[in-house]
N, C-alpha and C positions, 0 to 999 in steps of 0.2 A: 414449542421450539422444534418439534419432529418435523414440521412443514419446511423448515429451512433447507434451502437447495445445497448443493455441494458449493458452488460458485458464492453464494452468500456466506456461507461458513468461512470459505478462504478470505472474502472481503473482511469480515468480521475480525478475524484472526489477526490479519495484516494490519489493520487499524488498531487492534489491540497492541501488538508488538511496537509500532512505531509510537503511540501514545505513552508506552512504558519506557521507551528509549529516550524520547524527547516529551518530558511532561509540561515544558513551558509553552508547546505549541497549541493553539487553539483546536479543539476537538473538530470543528466544522471544518477547518484548514485541512487536518489530516484525513478526514473522511472524504474531501473533495478530490484530494490528490490520489488516494486510493481508488476512488471511483473513476477517475480520468486515466489511470493507470490500466484498470480492468477494461475499460472501454478500448483501449488501445490494444489490449492482448486478449481480448475475449474469443476471438476466433481463432487462437493458435491450434494447430492440430495436435502438437504434443503438449498436454496439459500437467505433465508431472512436475515440471518447472515453474508452473504459473504463480505459486505463491512467492517464489524467491524473486522473479522477474517483476512481479507487480510491486514486491517492497522496494526494490532497487530504483524502478521507474518512480514511484511516489516520492522516494528520498530526493530523487533529482528535481521534482517539482516543487518540495517544500523549501522555505527560505530560512535556512539555518544561519545563526551568526557564527558558529563555530566550523564553517566550512574548512575542509583541510586544505592547505595550499597547493597550488597547481606544479607538477614536477617540472 
């Protein structure tokens, strides 16, 4: 596991958080959404907020039944 890059670690942690928050979703679906979010954000200059931004974007891509109502 020592060969895991920083980005791979971030991806894994975001997938784990989303899976814990939404256990009914298929793991493959969550992984695909996080991978898409990562691809969209991977060249960001400021990487401090990459995990938060990836998680938010992945949530937008996932099909939740319990979507909050629009304001």
